[in-house]
Structure formats: structure tokens, C-alpha cells
N, C-alpha and C positions, 0 to 999 in steps of 0.2 A: 207670038212674035214680040221681040223686045222693043220697048219704046225708044224712038229715035230723037227725042227732044234734045235741044242743044245744051251745052255745058252750063251756060248762064242760068238756064231754068233750073238745072240741077242744084246749083249753088243756092238758089233761093229756097229750094225745098229743104236743103240741109239746115238753113237758118230757121225755117219753120219747125223742123224737128227739134232743134235746140231749144226754141221757145216753148215748145210743148212740154219739154222736160224741166223747164225752169220752175223753181219753187218746190220741187220734190225733195224728200230726204235722200241721203246717199244710198240707202238700201233700196228705196223705191226706184231710184234712178237705175241702179244695177239691174233691177228686175224688169223695168219697162223700156230701157234705152233701145234694146235691139228691136222689140216689137214696134215701138214708136217710129223708129227710122223706117222699118219695113212697110208700115202703113203708108208713109209718104212716098217711098222710093220703089215700091214694088213694080217690077216690070222693066226696070232700067238695066241695060247691059252692064255686067260686072266691070268691064274695062273702063267704061265711062264713069261708073261710080268711083273707081279708084282715082281717076283723073280729077274728079270733083273734090275728093278728100284731100288729095295732094295740093290742089289749088288753094283750099281753105287754110292749110297749114304752112304754105310757102310764102315768104315775104315778096312783095312786088317791088322792092327797092333795096338798095344798099344804104348803109349809114356812114356818113362822113363826119369826122370830128375836126373842127377847125380850132386852132389855138388862137384865142383872142388876146390873152395876156398871160405871161409866165416869166419867172426869173430863171427858168431852166431850159424850156423849149423855145424855139424860134417862133415868133409871132407869124400867123398866117399858115403855118405848117398844117398839113391835113393828113389824117389817118383814115383809110377806107376799110370798112368792116363789112364782110359778107356773112352769110349764114354759117359758113365754115370757120370764121374767125378773121383775124387781121390780115389784110392783103400784104404780101411781102414781109410778114412778120418773121423774126428770127426764131421764135419759139415754136416747137413742133408738137408739144404735148398740150393737153387741155383744149383740143380743137373744138371750136364752136363757142368758146368763152374767151373774152378779152379782159385781161386784168390790168388795172391802172394803179400805180403806186410808186414807191421810192426805189432808187437804185439799190440793188442788192447783190450779194455774192451769187455766183453761178452755181448751179447744181452739179452733180457728178457727170452729167452728160455735156456740161459746158454751156447750158442754156440759162438765160436769165429767168427770174421768177415772175417778172411782169412783162406784158407785151408793150405797154406804154409807160415810160418812166417820166415822171413829172416833178421829181424832187430828189435831192441827194439823200442818201441813207441817213436816218436819224437814230432809230433804236429798234430793238427786236420786235416791238409791238406795232410797228408801222410799215410792215412789208407790203401788204395788200390793203388798198383803201376802197377800191370799187371794182365791180365785175359787170361787164356788159355781155348780154347773151340774148339769143333768140328764144322767145316763148310763144308758140303758136305763130301767127303772122307778124308779131311785133317785137322790136328790140326793147329790152328792159335794162335798167341800171339798178344795181343793188349795192347798198352800203355794207362794207365788210367789217367795220369797227376799227380799222387801223388808221394811223396818221391823224390828220386834223378833221377827218370826216368829209362827207360829200354834201354840198349845199346847192339847192336849186334856186335860181333867181326868180323872184316873183314878177312875172310879166303882166298877167291879168289877175283877177281875184283868185287867190289860192285858199283852199279849205284849211282850217286850223283844227287839229285834233288835240286830245289830252296829251300833255307832255311834249307838244311841238316846241322846237327851239328856233328862235328868230335871231338873225344876225344883222346888224346895221352898224356902219362906221367901225368903231372899235368895241362895240358893246353887244351883249346878248340878253335876251329875256326868255323865260320859260312860260308856256301857256298851260293853265290848268282849268278844266271845266268843273264848276262848282254848282251843286244843286241849291237853288234859291228857295226861300220859304214861300210856299203857295205859288210857285212859278213853274210852269211847264217847260219853259225854255231855260237852259243852263246859263248861269252867270259865268263870266270869264275872269280869271285871276291871273295877273301877270307878275312874275317875280324876276327882277333885274339882277343878273348874275355879276356884271362888271360894268366898267365905264363910269361916267359921272353920276349915274343913278343907281349904282350898286347898293343892294339892300332894299330898294324901294319895292313895295307891293301895291298893286292897283287892281281894284275890282271894277269891272265894266258891266253895266246892265244891258240886257238884250235890246232895249229901246235906244241905247246910246250908239253914236259913232265916235270912236276914239281916234284922235289924230296925234301924230308924233313928229317932232321936228324942232328946229331952232326958233321958230316963231313963238313969241310970248303967248299967242292965242291958242297954241296947241294944247291938247289935254295933258300930254306929257312932254315936257321940254327937254331936248337933248342939247346940252351946251358942250359939244365936243367936236373934234376934228372928223371930217368926212361925212357929216350929216347935212341933209338939205333943209331948206326952210320948212317944207313939209315932206318928211321922209316917207311916211306911209300912213295908212289908216286901217282900223279894224272895225268890223260891223257884223251884225247878225242878220241873216236872211233866211226865212223859212226854217228857223230852228238850227241853222248851221252857221258857225262863225267863219268869217273870211278875213284875209289880209290882202290889201291892194297897195302896190307901190305908188309913191307920189301922192299928188292931191286929187287924182282922178282925171286930170287933164294933162299934166306934165309929170314925167317919171323923175325919180330922184337921181342925183348925179352918179352916185356909186352903187345904187341898187339896194334892195332889201332881200335877204336870203333866208331860206328855210332849210334846216338840217334834214336830210333824207335819213329816215330811221328804218326803212325796210327796202322796198323796191318800187320802181315807178316806170310806167310805159313811157318811152321816149317819143317826142314829137318834133316836127320840123321847126328849126330855129330856137329850140330849147337851149337855154344857157345854164351851165352848171360849173361848179368849182370843185376841183380835187386838189387837196394840199394848197399850193399857191398858184395853181394853173387854172385858168378859166377857159372852158371849151364852149363852142357853139355847134349845134347839130345841123346837118343838112341831109335830107332824104333825097337820094338820087336814084335814077333808073339803074337797074342791075345791068351790068355789062357782060 
């Protein structure tokens, strides 16, 4: 007789099965995945198993994008995105993915190339800037290399990786991880690309906390428009470098932004910038 345990218990077992497979090589996963799952889930009704698998891969919310600031879109305008794509969107192809970018020529079917247009057309290289899509139970945003890029606002401490690009006021700097002599933790090298500090290079030791801003006491002083007294700080914690906006108590006026270079899972109240438009996310119940 098949096991009649509830769906919630089944979801927990799927999580255990996934953990049991963690750390194996791809070939070992292929060989053991089926048997591992069977060991945990043997005896459950196939219909209930299917319901559990569907529940794990189906989002429990819709994504809403609120326009915070834009020179093209009306402020406070909202776009609702479901697992099938943009609600009431004019485009009927590429279902399941939502493209954000510049105003473009229509295709042969008379459909625009972007679902959400946030900037007038500039050049052929800036058609698509970002793609939003569902991956598993989560919405993700991916930078596509067009336009001025996608920037994520640093709300809490955000990890810095090699070649991360940070934007503040009117300036940018590039982060490089550098191996230090007889040091297990990597040094951080900052290269300022533009602004009043253009050409400056700064090495930060893992034991240091580096502050940036208009105050003369900051490690790096920004004497330019749009920068706060303490704009942000960078520090190392357990071998990982982080950036935190503001002084730790008060956030900067205009924010500190990190260029998205691949893709990122979206979360509630996440703020990101595509071209000259700033969006804020809201996770809402599926209707």
C-alpha cells in the first residue's frame, strides 16, 4: 500500500535527497540521482510525487517592478511578471522571459523586441540590456551586455569579486583581487576609471576597513557631485571582501551601485538600474 504522508513531508524529503547529492561530481550525480531519490521516496504514490516536484519548481509569487526614477517611464508605474512572462505585454514571442532595453524597430510580425522599454533607441549595440526569467522557483535577472549595463544598488553588505565594477556619483572603480606576499587572504586593488580620482590605484589590506566619501578623514576622498560625506566602505570578513553603502548607520544619498556581470536571484525590495531607469521589486501573491 502506498504511503499517504502529506505533500509537505514529501517536499522535505526532496530537500534531503538534494542534500545527499550535494558535493558529488556530475558523473556521480547522474549515476546516483535516481537511486538516491528512490531511497528517500520509495512507497509514495506517483501522483503525489509529481505534485511535490511541481511545487518545488513553481514560484509562489509574482514579480512586480515599480519604476522609482526614469526620464522615459512614468514614476510609480508597475509591471507585473508571472512565470509565463509580462502580464498584458504586447510581445507574444519569447514567452517566459521578459526583456528590458531601448526602444527599437518592430520585427516582421509588428512586435517590439523588448517587453519593457526604458530608454530611447541609441545604437545597434544597445537593443537588449537585461532579461528577467524564472529559473526553478526564483526569478533571476541577467545582464545582456547592451546599453549602459545593469547596476544593483548596495542595500546591505554585498560581496565583491575579481573585476567587480562599482559606481558612485559620477565615477567608477574596478576591483581586483591580488595575492599578497605570505598572506592567505587576498589584497584588494582598486583602479579608478573616471571622476576626480581617475587614474588612482589603491591597495587595501585585509585588516583594513576602507572608507570613501567627501570627508577628509575618509581613506579615499571623493571631491565631486553626488557623493555623500561617507559614500561607502569596503572591508574583508572571513576571507571575503564586501562593500556596504553609507557609514554603516546612514545610507548614502544617491546610493552605491555594483555592475551586474552575470545573473542574480531577485529578492523583495531589490533596487536595480537599467539604462537611466531605476526599478524596485515587489514579490506579490500569485493571482
